[in-house]
N, C-alpha and C positions, 0 to 999 in steps of 0.2 A: 958549636958546629960551624962547618964551612957554609958561608953565604954568598959565595961567587958563583955566578952562572957563566957558562961557556956555550958558544954556538959550535955546532958540528961543522967542519970544513968539508965542502962538497967539491968534487972534482969535475972539471970539464974535460971534454974529449975532442979530437979533431972533427972538423966539420965535414959534412958531406958522405959520411959513412953509409953504406947500404944503398946509394944512389937515390937518396932522398934529399929534399931541400930544406936546409935547416936555417931558420930565419929568427934573429933575435933582435929587438929593438930597445935601445935605451933612450927614452925620450924626455929631453930636458924641459920641454914645454908642451902646451897642448896643441901646437901646430907644427911640430918638428919630429923628425925620427931619425936616430942614427942607425945607419943601415949595417954596420960591421956585424958579421954573423957572430953569435954568442951561443954555441952549442952547449946542450945541457943534458946530462944523463945521470939516471939514478939506477940502482940494481934492479935488474929485470926489464928495464924499459928499453934496451937497445941503445941506439945512437940518434934517435930522431925526436927528441924533446927539447924545446927551447921557448923563448919568451912567448911569441904569439901564435906561430903556426908552422906546420910542417907539410910538405907535399911528398907522399910516398911514391915508390915506384910504380904501384898500380893506379895512381891517380887520385888516391884518397887524401883528402885534405882534412888535417886534424887541427882545430882551432883551440887554443888554450884559453880558458876564461878565468881570470883572477879575481872574480866577484863571487860573493856567495849567492847561492840559489835560495831565495827565502819566500818562493811563491811567486815572484814577480817576473819570472822568465829570463833571467840573465843569461842562462846557458843558451837559450835561443837568440835573444836580441844581439848579444855581442857577436855570436857566430854570424848573424846575418848581415851585420855591418862590415866584418871582415871580408865575408863573402861577396858582398855587394861591390867592394872595390877591387877584390881579386878577379871577380868575374869567372865564377866557377859554378857548375851546376849544384843546386842545393843537395841533390841526391848523393853527390860525392863528398860531402861535408860530414865529419864527425866532430863532436865537442866533448872535451874533457876539462876538468878543473885544472888550472894551472898550478905548478909547485911553488908554493909561496916561499920556500927556502931561497928560490932564486931572487925574488924580490927583496927578501930581507938581507940576504948576504952579499948581493952583488949591485947595490946602489939604486934600489927602487926602480927597477926596469919597467914596471908596469904603471908608473906615475902614482896610482893609487889603487890599492887593493880594497878600500873601504866601500861597504855597501850600506847605504842609509839614504833617506830624504829623497827616493826616487831619482837619484842623481846618475846612476850608471849610463843611461841613454842620454839624458839631458846634459850632463856636463862632461862625460867622458868620451863621447863618440868622436871628437876630433882626432884624438891620437889613436882609438881603436880602429877607425877608417883609415887611418894614414898608414897603419901596418899592413892592411891589405893592399893599398894603392903602391906602397914601395915595393912589395912583393911583385905585383903585376908588372911594374916597370922593369924591375931587375930580371924578370923572365923574358921580356921583350928584348932587352939588351943582350941577353944570353943568346937568344934566336938570332939577333942581328949579327952577333960575332961569327956564329957558325955559318949562317947563310950568305954572310959578307954583303949585307945591306944596312940601310940606316934604321936605327931603332924606331924612329918616328914613322917608318914605312911598314912596321910590324903591327898586326892588330891581335889584341887578346880578346877572345870572347868565348864564354861557356867553357872553359878549360882547355881551349884550342888556341895555338899560336899560327898566324899565317901572314904571308907576304908574297904576292905574285904567285908564282907556281909552288911556293914552299908551305908545308903545313906540318904540324907536329903537336902532340900533347903537352901539356905543362910538365908532366913528369920527365919528358925526354930532356928537358933544359934544366931541371931542379938542380942537378949538382954543380953545374957551372954558375947558375944564377946565385947560388948560395955564396959564391966567392966575389961577387960584384958590388962594388960601391957606386952609387949614383952621384953625378956631380951637383945635383939638386934634387930635393924630394918634390914629387908631383902634388898638385892641389887635390883635394878630395872633391868628390862629385857634389853637385847642388841637387837639391830634391828633384828637378824636372829631369835629371839624368838617371835616375834610379830605376832599376828593373827588378829588383827583389825587396828592398824596403818598403814598408806600407803594404805589402801583400799579406793575405791571411796565412801564415805558415803554421802548421800544427806544432805545438811545443815539443821539444826533444825529450823533455823529462817526464811527460805524462805517463807513457807506457810502463816505465819501471815502478811509478809511483802506485799505479792502478793495480799491477800484479804483485806489488809487495816485495820486488827484488831490489828496490832502491837502497843504497847504503848511505847512512847519515853519519855526521862525525861522531856522535854518540855510539855508533856500531863499531868503531874502530877498535881493532884488538891486534897488538903486534907482540912479538916475543919480548918478554922482560919489561913490559910497558909499566909505566909508573903514573900515578895520578896525583893531581894537586888540587887542593882546596885553598882559596885566596880570600883574604880579608883586608879590605882598604879602610882608610878612616871614614867614620860616618859623617864627618864634616868635610866637603870638598876641599882638596889641597891642604888639609891638615897633615901634620907630620907624624911619623911613628917615633914615639919617645923611648919606649922600652918593650921588649918582650923576653920571657923566660924560658927559653927552649929546654932547660934541664928539667921543667916540670912535665915534659912529655917524653923525655928521653927514656929510651928502652921499651916503649909501647909497641906492641906487636904490629908489624908492617910498616912503621914509620921509618923513612929513609932519610929525610933531610928537613930543616926548616931553613927558608929562604927569605931573606929580607928584600923587599922591592924598594927601589929608590927612584923617585921622579928625577927626570933630567932637568937641570937647573935652566930656567928661562923658557921651560914649555909648561903650558897650563890649559890647553884646549881640552874639550871633551874626549878627543881621541888620544891624548898621552896618557901614558901610564902614570898612576899616582903613587905615593908611598903606601906600603903595605906590607903584609906578611903572608907567606903561603907555607903550607905543610905538603910535603911529597910523601906518598905512600904507595904500597902495593895494590891497594884499592882505593876507590873515591870515597867510600864510607869510612874507612879507617882515617883517611886523610881529613874528612870532614869532622869526625868525631874527636880526633886530636886536636883540631884547630879550636874547636869549641872549648876545649880544656886548656888551651894555651893563654897564661896571663899576659895581656897586652895593655900598654898605656899609650894613649894619644896626646898630641898637643894640638888643639884645635884652632888655635890662632884667633885672628880677629873675626873670622866668620862663624866662630862658635856661638856667638850671641844672635846670630841672624836666624830667624825662623822660616 
């Protein structure tokens, strides 16, 4: 059987469609953000999805969260960090999960999508807040160009830009701001400057969990969806020596047997190990076939470690 995995190629579209502000950040380090817009769309989404946030024509700010919600409140805390720097009313904010295809296929634009060790706020806050700060400054620059004033004379506060006798909502400057690159990125706020962070804000995910309408990963159903059952070496970083795909060939529902190969030189707990997966039209069929698949492992030196 063919054991090669391929990724679907996803298409980017033009920036600024629909009068919204499309902001994307590829952040090479925890203290910097590249501000070139990187629009991102998927079928049915329109044209206003990209890395961190979008500002819609009606003033709604959609913040995209690249971390899993495991009960720790990531959907709320990440959005609060962005909104803090953007300086937008919390009532105007909505949060959704980011499309991880963007992170995987276009250079790791979220820095990390890992969710573990209580690290989302503790370690990721600099580049998360930078996304909001950069958006705020680009909005100010857009207003300055239209009003023919200096950007440092423009004040951004609670979704409104003002300078002298000029005033306008963020949404009025969104399309132009999406095209602007800053000469330098602003510093993020210090705790004494916070107006939102540290306040008791109700978690955004609680209502849907209480009323039962929340959709979890296990609830996902797509047309022609396939399922995989995976087995890795019982000894960490052991190698897959052999498997006999012919032993399950022809079993009902089985689509493919895929060999998983670790990337040479990578060996952290976040990296993929050697293994084998069975893909089928239901998870039960995939798991049943995997249990019947003859597999041999090469444990290596760690095989003697208890």
